[in-house]
N, C-alpha and C positions, 0 to 999 in steps of 0.2 A: 762388035756385039749388037745387036739390035732388041729393042726391048718388045714384051708382048703387047700385042695389039690393045686395046683399052676397048673393055665391053660395049656396044652401044646401048643407046638408051632404051629402047626395049626391052634388051636382056636386064639393064640395072631396074627399069621399073618391075620387069616379071620377078626377080629376087628380092626386088624388096617387099613385095607383095607376098611370096613363100613363104618371107620372114615373118611377115607381119601374122600371114594364117597360124603357120606353124605355133608359132610363141603363144596366140590366142587359143587355139586348139589345146594344146600343152596346160596353159591357165586352165580351161574351163574343166579339162578333166581331172585334175590334180584338185580343183575347188571343190568340185563335186565328191570325187571320193573321201576327200580330209570330211565335208560337209556330213558322207552319210559315218564316216567311221565313229566321229564325234557324237552324232546323235544318238548312234547305236549306244554307245557306252555311256555310262550314268554318273555324273560328274557326281563328288562329295556335297551333301546338303551343305555345310558350312563351308566350304570353301576356301579354307585353310588357309593360316598366314596373313597374305598382307592383299589376297583376294577373299576377305570377308567382307560378307554384305552385311554391311552395317544396320543393325534392325531392321533387316528385311526378311519376311516370313517367307517358306518356299524354295525353291530352288533357288540356287543361285544364280544359275544362266534363265533364266527366267522373269520375264518383263511384262508388264502392262503395256498394251500399245493403245494410239488416239482413239481406240474402240470400245475399249477397257478389254479386249482380249487379250489374253495370255499367248506371246510368241517366245521363240528359243532366240538366244543371243549369241549362239553358236556357228551362225552363218560369220560373224566377222572372223574368229581365227580359224575358219573355214576360207576365208578368203585369203587372208595374208598367208599362210600354210600353202595355200595352191601355190598365189604367188610365188613365193619364196622357193619352192619346187621345181616351177615352170622355167624361172630364170636361171636355174641351176643347167639347165639342159637345153633350152631355147637356143635356133641358130644364128649367128648375129652376133655377139656385142662381144667386145673386147673383155677382158678379164677382169679390169677395174670397171668397166660400166655391168658384170655380173655380179660384183661383189657389194658396189655399191647400190644393188636395187636390191638383192639380200637385205644389206644392212637396212634400210630404208623401211620394207616391209614391216621385215622381222622386229625393227625396233618401235617404230610408230602402233605396229599392230599391239605390241608387249604393253607399252605406256596406256593406249587406249583402252584395251582389256581392263587394267588397273585401274581406270577409271572408270569405268563400266560397272566393275563389282567391288568397288567399296567408294565408292562417290558418293558423297548424300545431299547431293542437290540443292545446297541452303545457299551457296553461290553460283552463277550462272554467267557465263561469256567471258572474255577476256578481261573485260573492265572489273567484272565482279571477282572473279582470282586474283588477279592483282591487286585492286584495291585493299581483299581479306590479308593478302601477304603484308601490306603494308601496314598493315595492323598487328602483325604480327602472326596471325594466322594460315597456318600451313595446308590449305588444302589438297585435296585428290585433283583437280584441275589446276591448281599451281605446279602441283608436283610432275603434270602429264604436259604443260606448257613447255618447262622446263627440261623435262625431260626428251620430247621431242623435238625441242631446239639445239640439242644436243647431238638427236640422231639424225640433223639435218647437215649441222657441221660435220660430221662423221664422215655421213654419205656423199658429200661435196668435196672431201679432202681424198675419200677413196680415188673418184671418178675422175675429179682434177686437181691434183695435187698442185695449185698455183697461189699463193697466198694473195695474190690482188683482186681474185674471184671468190676465193673461202668467205666471206661472208654474203656475200649476194647469193650466191650458188645454195649458202646453208640456210638463209631466209626465206630464199625462194620454195626450197623441198619443204620446209616447215612450216611456214605461209599455205601452201597446198595443202598440207597436210589437215590441217586447221579448215581450211573453207568448203571444202568436201563435208566435213563433219558437221556445217553450220546446215546443209541441204537434209539431215537423216533428221527429218522431222515427219513424211508421211514415206509409206510402202513406195519404194521403188525409186522415190526422187535423188539418194544422192548418187544412185549407178546410174542412173541416167544422166545427173549434170555430169559424170563422172566420163562416160559414152561418148557423149558431147565435149567434153573439153580435151579430152584425150584423141579423137577421131585424127585427127590432123596429124598428130604424132605416127600414125603408120602409114603414112605418103613418104616417111623419110627413112632413108636406110639404114641410121644410126638408131634414131627413137623408135623407130619401129620395133626393132629386138628388145628393147626396155620395156614400152610400155603394150607391146601386145601382151605377155604373160598376166598383167592387172587387168587388162581393160577384158581379157578373155575368162579370169577367174569371175569377175564383174557379171561379166554378161549370164555366165553359166551356172551364178545362185540368184540372177531374176526372178525367176519362178516364182523361188520360195519368199522372195522378200515381197512382192506383187500379189502371193496369194497369203500374207499375212499368216505366212507359217514361221517365220524368222522379220530377223531386224539386224543390220549391219552390226549396229553400236558405234560407240567410238572406235573398237578395235578395227574392223574393216574397214571404216570411212575414211581412221587417221590413218590407216595402211594404205589406200587406193591411192590419196592425195600425196602419200611422198614418191610413190613409185611415179606419178605423174608429173611430180617435180621433176624428180630425176630425170626424166627424158626430156621434159623442157629445160634443164642446165645442158646437156649433152649436146646440142646441136647448135644452142642461138648463138646471137653473137651477145656481146657484152649490153649492148644499148638494147637489143632486143629483151633482155631478161630482165635488166630494169623497167624497164616497160610494163613486162609480166607481173613482176614484185611489188610496181605502183599500182598495179589491179589489184594484184589480191590484197593487199595492206587497206586501199580503196573502199572495196565490198566486204571486206572484215570490221573496218572503221562501221559502214553502213549498219550491219549487224547489229550492232549495238543501241544503234537509234529508229531503224527501221523491221518489219517482220517480212521476212520473206514470203512466208504463207500468205499473207493480207497481199502484197505486191504481184505472187502468183495467181489468186483465185481473183485477184480486180482486173487480170488482164487475159484475156481471152484465147490468145494461141498459148499462154505460157500455161494457162488452165488445161487446154485441151491435152497438154504433152504430159501435164504431170497428173494427168486422172488416164490416161491411157493404160490399160491392162489392169485395172485397180478397180477392185471391189464398188460399188459407189456409194458417195457419202450417206449413213442413215439421214433420211428427211424427219421433221418434224411429226410429232406421233400427231395422228386428226386425233379433233376432240370426239368426243363421245357425243352421240346424238341427244338432242333435248327428248325428255320425257312429254309426252301431251298433257295438257293439263286437265287433272280430273277435275270431272266436271260435280259442281255442285249441287247437292240431293235437292229432289224436289218438293216444295214446302207441304207436308201433311196437312190434308182439312180439320179445320176446327169440327170439334163433337157438336152434334146438332145441341 
C-alpha cells in the first residue's frame, strides 16, 4: 500500500497563508463585534466586587490618556474575547494548541483587567510590585504577576505536556504577556509592537493558526486605539502578548525558545532603568513608526504677543 503523495511546497505555503488569513479575519470580526457589544452596554459605575476602582471617580471603564482626554478601557476585553472566540473556530491548530490559546488569552486578559480596574498605581514595574510584596504589601500588580505566571504554566502544560519544557514555555508565555504591556504607553504602540513581533509566526503552518486570531483582533481594533477613543490597558496587552508567547512555544526548538526567553527577560529588565518612550523619541525611524496614524502630539502653547509700550504723556506747558 503506497502512502499518499506529500503536498508540494507551493501547496503547503498556500495552506499556511489561507489559515493565517482565515484566523486573522475571524479575530478581527470577533473583536469588532465584542467591542461594539461592550460599548453599547453600560457597565455599572462602581464595578462591583474585586473589580471596584479604588477611589476613582466616574465610570469604572473610563481612563484619562496622556493628553488628558477620557477614553474607554473596553478595547482590552474586546481583544481578549475576540481572540478566544476566533481561536475556537479558526482552521489549523491541534486541539491542544487551540485550548492553550484560549487559556492564555482569557487568563492573561482576566488578570490584566483586574489590575486595570483595581490597581492603585502606587507601585510600578516588576521591581516595584515584587519589592512591595517583600515588604508584606500585596498589590494588584503582584497578584497579576503571579496570576499570569500561573496562566503561562497552565497554557504551556496544555500545549506541550513535557515537564522538561514546562518552565521554559510557561516563563516565555508569561514574559511575553508582560513585555507587550510595557509598550502600552501611547496610542497604538502596543498593537504595533505585537503585530511586528507576531508577523513571522504567520509564515509557519502551526504558529499561523495560533497567532492569526490574536493579530487579527489587534489589527481590527487598531483604529480605535490610534483614534484615541479606547486603549488596550493591561487586559488587552497581556492577552495579546500571552497568545504570541503560545505561538512561539508551539514551533520553536528548545534552543530558540531559550534565546527568545533571554531576550524577553533582557528587555523587561531594561525597562526598569530605561524609558522605552525616550528611546523611541530619540530614534527617528522608531519615532516615525510610533507616530504613524496617530494625531500629532500637542505642541507648546505660543507665547502671547507683547503689548506695545504705552507712550508717556507729553509735558504740559507751564502757565504764564
